[in-house]
N, C-alpha and C positions, 0 to 999 in steps of 0.2 A: 620588169617584175622583180620582186624581192623574195628572199628565203630567210628563214629564221631558225636558229638553234636554241632550244631551251634544254635545261638539265633538271633531273630530279635529284633527290638527296644522295643517290648512289652514282651521280655523274652520268647517268644513261642519257644519250641524246634523244631528244624529241624534236623532229625536224618538220618544219611547216613551209610550204611554198604554194605558189599560185596555180600550178598545174603539174601534171605527172612528170613532164620533162624537166622542169625547174627543180622538182623534188629529187629526181634522180641525180642531177648535178649536185644538189646540196648533200645528198647521201654520200656521194663520192668524196666530196670535200670534207665532211665531218669525219669520215673514216680515215682519210689521209691525215687530218689533224690529230686524231686519237691514236692511230696505228700505222704511222709511216714506216717504221722498221718492219713490221709484219708484212705490209704490202710490198716492200722492197724484196723481202725474202721470198714471198710467194710469186712475185713476177719473175724472179730469177729461176725458181724451181720450174715454172711453166715453160721457160725458154731453154732450160738445160744449161744455165750459166752460173750456177751457185758456186762452183769451185773457184770462179774468178775472184771472189772475195772471202769465201769461207775456207778455201784450201782443199787439200787432197781428200779430206774426209767426205766432201760433197761430190767427189768425182764419180763414184758409182751411180748415183742418181742422175747426174748430168748425162752420162753415157746412155743410160736407159731412156731418159726423156728424149734425147736426140734420135736414138735408133727407133724408138716407138713413134716418132714423128708427132709429138704432142703439140708443139707450137704450130707446125704446118696444118695439123688437123683443126686447131682452133681458128686459124686464118680461113681455111676452107669453109668451116661452119659459119663464120661471120659473113663471108661473101654470100653464102647461100641464104642466110637470114636476111641480108639486105634485099635480095631478090624476092624472097618469099613473104617477108613481114617487115616492111619499111618502117613502120611505127616503132616496133620493138628495137630494130637496129639503131634508130635514131635515139631512142631512150637509153640504150647501152652506151652510145657515144656520149650522151650527156653525162652519164655517170663517170666515164673515163675523163671527160673534160673537168669534172669536179675534182677527181683524184689529182690530176695534173696541176690544178689550181692550188690545191692544199698541200702538196707534197713538200715544198720548200719550207713552209712554216712548220709542218709536222716534223720534218727532219731536224729542225733546230731544237725541237723538244726532246728528241730521241738521242740518248747519249751514244748509241751504237754507231751512228754515222760518223761522229767525230772520232770515236775510238778507232775506227778503221780507215779514217780519212776518205770516206765514201760519200759521193753525192747521189741523191735518188735519181733513178732513170725515168725516162718519159714512158708513159703508158700508150699502147696502141689500142685501136678500137676493139681488137679481138683479145686483149689481155684478160678481161674477165672470163671469157670462154676458156682460155688456156688455164687459168687458175682453177676453174671448175673441173676441167678434165684432169689436171695433175693431181688434184685433191682426191679424185674418185677412181682413177685408173686401176687401182689395186683392190677396190671394194669387192669385186666379184671373185677375188681370190684365184685368178687363173694360175698362179704359181702352184696351187695345190695339185694341179694336174701333173706337174713334174714330180711331186711327192708320190702321188699314186703310181706313176710310172715306175719309180724306184721301188716302191713297196711291192708291186706286182712282180717285178723282175727278181727281187731277192727273197720274198716271202711267199709268193703265190697269189692267185687271183682273189682269194678271200681277204687279203690284207687291207685293201682300202676300206671295205665295210667295217672291219674290226677296229681299225684306227680312227676312222671318221666317226662312226657311232654318234652322229649328230655332234660333231666336234666344233672347235672354235673357228669363227670367221675373223676377218680383219676388223670389222666394226659391227656393232649391234646397237640395240636400244631396248628400252621398255616403253610401252605405251598402253593406255587403256581408255576406253570410251564408255561412259555411263549415260544411258538414256535418262530422260526426265523422270521416269518411274523409279529410278534408283538414286535420286538426289533430293536434298531437303527443299530446294527451290522449285522443283518440277521442270527445270530446264537442264539440258545436257551439260556434262563436263568432259573435257578432253585433257588428259594428263600423261606425263611420262618423263623420260630422260634419255637423251642420246648418249651412247657409250662410244667414245673415241679415244685416241691418244690425247692425253692431257697436255696441252701446249701453253706456253706463256710467251706472248699474249694468247688468249683463248681462241678456239676455232669458231666460236659463235659470238656474235655481237648483238647485245640487247639494243633495240632501237625502236623508235616510233616514226612512221612516215605518214604525214598528213597533208592533204590538199583537198580542194572542193570535191574531187571525184571519189576519194577514199581516205580512210584514217585507220592505219593498221599498226598494231604493236606486234613484235615478234623477234625471232632470233635470225639475224642475217649472217651470211658467210662473208667475212671481210674480203673485199675485192670483187664481189658479185652484187649487182643491183637487185633491189627487191628483197623479198622474204620467202625463199623457196621452200623451207622445210617446216617451220613452226610459226604460225601466225594467227592473229585474232583481229578481225575487222570490226568487231562490235556486233555484227549480225551473224557471222560464221567464223569458226575456228578450225584449223587443221594441224595435223602432226604426222610424222612418218617414222618408220623404222626400216632398217635394211631388210629387204625381202629374202636375202640369201639366194637369189636366183643366179643361175649360171648363164651368162650372155656373152662370154668371150671364149675364143678357141685358140689353142696352140697347135700349129701344124709343124710336123717334122718335114723339113725341106731337103731336097737334093739340089745343090747348086754347083755350077761349074763355071770356071772363068774362060772367056773366049778372047779373041783379039780385040773385040770392041766393047767388052763389058762382062756382065754376069748373066747367066741363064739359069732358070729354074725348071725342073721337070714337073709337068702338069699331070692331072689325072687321066688325060687322054694319051699319055705316053709321048707328048711333044714337048721339046725344050723350048721355052719362050724367054725372051729377054726380060730381065728384071730391071727396075729403075735403080740407079746407083749413083752416089756421089760421095765425096769425102768432106769431113768437117773437122775443125780444130777446136778443142776444148781448152780454154785458158785455165790455168791452175795457179792460184796465188802462191808465190814462193817456190814454184817448181816449173819445170819445162812444160810447155803445152803438150797435149796428147791428141794425136790424130786418130780419127775413127772413120770407118767405112760404113755408110748408111745405105742399106739395100732394102728394096720393097718388091715382093713378088705379087702375083695376082691374089694371093690370100691375104697378105698384109705385110707390115714392116717386120724385118728380121731383127729380133731382140737378142739373139745369142748365136754365135758362130758366123760362118761365112763359107765361101767356096773351099777354103783350106781345112775346114772342120769346125767343131764346136768350141774351139778356143780362139777363133779368129774374130776380127772386127775391131780390135784395139791395137794400136801400134806396139805398146808394151804388153805383149800377150800374156794371158793367164796360163797356168799349167794346163796341160791337156786333160780332157775329161777322163777320169779313171773309172774302171769297173763297169763300163757301159757295154752291154751286149744286146744291142737293139734287135728286135724281132723283125727285121726288115730285109733279110737276105744278105747276100755278100756285099752289097753296097749300102752302108749305113747312111743315115741322114747327116748332113753337114751343118745344119742350121735349124733354128726354131723361129717361126713367124707367128705374130700375134694378129688375130682378126678381132676387131672390136667395133660395135655398131656405129659410132659417129664417124669413124674412118670410112665406113661404107656408105652411110646415109647423108653425111655432111649436115647433121642435125644433132645439137646437144640439148634440145628441148627448151631453149630460152623463150620460145614463143608462148610458153605457159606462164611466164612470170608476171606480166601485166594482168592477164585474166585472173590470176590468183589474187592480186591486190584489189581487183574490182569485184571480187566475188561477194555475193550477198546471201547465198544459200548453199547448202551442201551439194545441191545439184550443179550450181555454178562451179564449185571446186571439182566435182566429178568431170564436168565437161572440159575444164581447163587442163586437167591431168590426162585427158585422152592423148595429148601431144607430148607427154613426158618421155624422156629418152633414158637417161641414166644419171645416177645409179637406180636400179630397179628397187622400188620401195613398196612397203605396205603402208597405206594411207588411211587415217581415220579423220573424220570431219563431222561437225554437228553445227546446226544453226539455231537461232532463237525460236523458230517455229516448230522445233522438234525434228527437223530433217536430220538424217544420220547417213554416214558413208563409211564403209569398210571395204577397201579394194586394194588390188595390186596395180601399180602404175609403172610403166617403163617398157622398154623394147627388148624382147628376148627372141632370138632367131629360132626357127624350126630347122632342126638338123638331126643327124643320126645320134643314137644314144651314146655311142663311144665318144663323140665330140665333147659331151658334157663331163665325162669321167676322166679322160686321159688325153695325152697328145695323140694326134692322128696323122697318118701319112698323106702328105699333099699330093703324091703321085698316084694315089689309088682313088678310084671313083667312089662316090657315095658319101662324101664328107662335106659337100657344098651346103650353103645356106639356101633354104627354100621358103622364104617368107618369114612372117612374124606371128608369134603366138597371140591369141586373144588373152588379155589379162583378166584373171579371175576376180570374183567378188566374194566377200565373206559375210557372215551374218552375226548378229548379236544373239547371245544366249542368256535368257533371263535379264535382258536389259544391259548386258555387259559384253564388250569385245576386248580381248587382250591380244597384244602383239609384242612378242619378245624374241623374235628371230627363230621361233620354233616352226615346226611343220604346221602350216595353216593354209590359208588360201593360196600361198605361193608354192605349195608342195610340188605341183606338177612341173614347176619351172626350175627346180634346183636339184642339187645332189646332197650337199651337206648343210645341215641346219643346226641351230643351237639346241642344246639339250632342253627338254621341256620344263626343267625345274623352275626357272624364273616365271614362265607363263603360268604354270600350275600354282605356284605360290601366290602370285598376284591375284589370280582368280579366287583362291581360297581366302585370302585376306579380305577381298571385296565382298565375299559372301558372309563375313562375320557381322556385317550391318546391312540392313535393308536400304537405308538411305545414307548418302554422304554429302558433305559440304566441301567446298574448295579448301577451307582451312584445315580439314582433317586428313587430307590425303598424304601429308608428309610421312605418316606412319607406314604407308606402302612404299614410298621411295626409299626408306631407310631400313627396311627389313633385312636381317642378317642371317636368317636360317639357311643352312647349307645342306640341301637334300642329297647332293652328290657324295657326301661323306659316308653314306650307308654301306656300300660294298666293302670299303676298307675296314670300317668298324665291325662289320659282320665277320670278316676274316680274323680280326683281332680277337673277337669274342670266342672263337673256337680254339684258340691257342692254350695249351697247358704245358706243364713242365718248364715254366719260365723262371728266370732268376727272380729273386725277391723284388729288385728294382723294377724289372720289366713287368712283373705281376701288378705292382702298385700303379705303374703307368697305364697298364691295360684297364684296371678298375677305374682310374680317373677318366680315361677316354670314354668308357662305356657309361659313366655317370654324367658326362658333359652334355649340355643342352643343344649341341650342334649349331650354336650361334657364333658367328665370327665377329664378336664384339671387340672393340678396340682394347678394352681392359681385360679381356678374357685370357686366363692362363691355360684353360682347356683348349681354346682355339689355337694358341701358340703351340701347345704340345701336339695337337693333331697335325698342324702344318709341318712341324719338324719331322714327325713320323712319315707323313706323306712325301716330303722331300726325300727322305732316306729310301723309301720304297721305289720312287720314280728313278732315282739314281742307280739303284741296284738292278732294276729291270733294264735300264738303258745300257748297263755294263755287261749284260748277259751275252754270251757268245752267239745266241740266236739272232741278235740284232747287230752284230759286228759290221756287217756289210753296209749298214745304214748310218754308221757313226761318222763317216766322212762323205758328205754329199758331193756329187760331181761339181766341177768347177764352172757352174753356171754364173751369170752375173750376180754380183754381191747383193744387189737389191732383192733378188728372189730367194736368197738362201734362208731367211727366217722360216719360210714355208717347208724347207727340207730338213730342218734341225730335228734330231731324234728326241732329245730330252723334252722339249715342249710338246711334241706329238704324244709322247707317252704320258706326260703330265696331264694334258687336257682330256685324254681318252682313258685315264686311269680306272674310273669306275667300270667301264666296259671291258677293259683288259682283265680286271679282277673277276668280273662276272662270267666271262666267256667260258664255255665248257672246257676248252683246251687252249693253251697258249704256247705253241711251238716247243712243247716238252718242258717248259719252265715250271719248277716247283714253287708256286706263288706263296703257299703257306710258309715255306722256308725263307723266302725273300722277306715276307712281312715279319716273321719271327726275328730275323737278323736285324731288320730296320728298327723294330721295337726295342730290342735288347740294346743296340748301340745308342739309340736315342735316350733310353733310360739311364745308361751308364754315363752319358754326357752331362746329366744333371738338369735342373730346371731351365726352361726356355724363356722365362719372363712372360710378358703379355704379347698379344698379337700385334699391337701397335708399335712394339719395340722394333720389329723388323718389317712390318707391313706399312711402309711409308710412301707418301706421294713422291713420284719421280717424273716431274713434267719435262717435256722436251723443250729445249731452247736452242735457237740457231747458233748461239755462241756459248759453248760449254763454259762452265765456271762463272757464269754471270751472278749466281746466287750461291755462294759457298756454304752458307749455314744449312743445317738439315731441314728438310721439309717435314710437315707434321705426320704423325702416325694416323692410320685409318682403320675404320671398321669395314666389314664386307669382304667379298672374295668373288672369284670369277662366276660362280653359279648362284650367288646370292642375288636377290633383287637389287640390293646395294652392291652393284657390280663394279667393285674396285679390283681390277684383275692382277693378281699375282700370276707367275708362271711356275707351277709346281715343279720342283726339281731343279729349277734354274735360279729363281730369285723370288723373294717375298715382296719386293718393291712393286708398286703399282704404277705402271706407265699409262694404263688405260683406266677409264672410269667415266662417271657422268660428266660430260662436257657442258651440261646445263641441266636444269630441272624446270619444269613448267606445269602449271595448272591453269587451263583456260576455262573460265566460268562463263556459260552462255546466258546466265540470268543477269549478271552485272559484270561487265568487263573489269570494272575497278576492283572487284573481289578476286580477280585472277592474281597469280603469283608466279615468280620466276627467280632464278639464281644461276650464277656461273661460278666456276671454281675460284677465280681470282677477282676480276673487276672489269669495269667498262673502259678503263684507260690502259693502253698498251705501253705506257712510258714508265720504266722502273722508278720507284720512289714517289710517283705522283699520288695524290690523296686517294684516288679511286683505282689504283693499280691492283691492290690486293684486299680491298675493304669488304668484299663479299666472301672471302675465304672462311671467316668464322661461321657465317651462316651455312655455307656449303658443308663444312665439317660437321655441324650439328644437325643437318637435315632441315634447316629452316629455309624459308623462301621470303624474298622481299616483295612488297606489294607492287602491283602494276599501277602506276599513277596515270590517270587520264584527264584530270582537271588541269587545264592550262594555268589556272590561277595559282596552283600549288607548285608550279615549276619556276625555275630561275632563268630568265632570258640571258643569253650571252651578248656581249657587245658587238659580235661579228654579225652584221647583216650583209648579204651579198646581192648585188644587182645582177640578175642573170640575163644573158642575151641568147 
């Protein structure tokens, strides 16, 4: 049987094959042809071998991946999938076969391989599961529990709530669902944009997958078969955002070394043997690093060891400073991570084929009953008017403390006791909005996004009774910054200012609160905000939090004080009291010094795109300036107080029209081709910057067939 690849004007692959298995193979092959370097990077990340060709900068991730047992968990999940769902396991194998078939040709197109004298490695059947797990292991933000532990220790029990205040997560999204009553066609529309770290090549792959059984357009995850997150089958469409649920736990462990290995103290007071072995991490240009991998009954040890919380790596980090655990005379020596697929041996891949085969919102609902992680809020609609707004994923039932902070493994009451039922949401006046705010997932989480994006999307959608797919770009690109209010309110009360500061105050109070690229008011506001954040962070009240403990480097961004203050600024300014800090004095000084420094230019001068690339310096010229900000619907995330650069933002935008699929639209930050310099590597960037979307082409006659036809076996 044969498979075919066609391309539209943007180079997006439309893949057609005789059956689902042949189509999976063809999807793997075209992904390898277009994105061989990206696939190689992701394969190594999943295995914890990135440092072998990227050098010491990649070592912290490799150590974490090894100690967290990511590759081993992927293997276990694939073995369980083979036993539980042979069809899906065979379908995943077909995808892997296609990747392996296309990698050599794909690597010839990608200059990174030649530059590093690197040959692409062979994929194993579980590699897609490993990539999925490595991509999402930090989504639930378990390192935030380490931050809360520190905040409680140094500031008191009220600190996590004050700093969280519905604070930032690792990833988020906007999404909205319009019933047929709210559209010009009378059929539903599903639209939104996932917010992730912007990577080059992009984290989402526009693709069409067609066989006699189904024909789906959507955004695939390179390295994973099917279309898990955002898809349109013609009859039904679906989309997701991060539910911000808490489904991973961090246990404080007491370990001791014995003559035959390592033991961990359990909640029943009994020392039990932990699984233990050593591994060697190869590092390009440097000596290899040996690590000790330990797993207790709770889960893999990700920090520390029997000798203490600086153990586990041959070249040990400095000892943890300033820790006064509330655990009695014998403090914990390690931290263990418990996460659902390590427990259940299930990553939810059994959902992927049923999603492709879905014809109704009910089909999507049933498919997602088996979803595992990350835990998402899902919206779906079909051509008959069926609608779905629900949470999907696996969240353990356990004590409240487990969700907030690290918990002692040797005390009873912190075990997992089954799984939560996932909640459903409702449409209000024909609209459902999901923007990581407290919504249907509220019972399952601790920290959520501020309500600003969700409130603004709903307000914009209420400005018209009916919408068309072509008009929704104005929602995607809205730049109003509601979170500016508390700082501007404090600025408004200041008097006795210098003339320069008074003029700046008046400018800010007259500003329209839009973070437009060309706005001098937005730039001035951001400059004052940065100054306020830095002054708060330098206050003696927070001194103990300025140097986080020597946890693994991968986890340290969650413990950094300046971003914590920056993202919680509006709540810190509104709180009745803040550890004795004179906030008006802080704001006054920040305003005065910013005014004295002179004009700040426009927002786009400093708010520039900062995509991640595996090889730094691949693109030395500056990236473009941006509109938007962290709490805007156009969520191009600066980190107030740290940088105006935007490393996170809309990793794609989509509008799924259930009246006519060909009226749907989509765009990604760069392009469909992962090869630098290729015609379709960055050709969508102008659209993305302007908030425009490319049409979804569904007529095969309008596509260009490639010469490559494959005979699948």
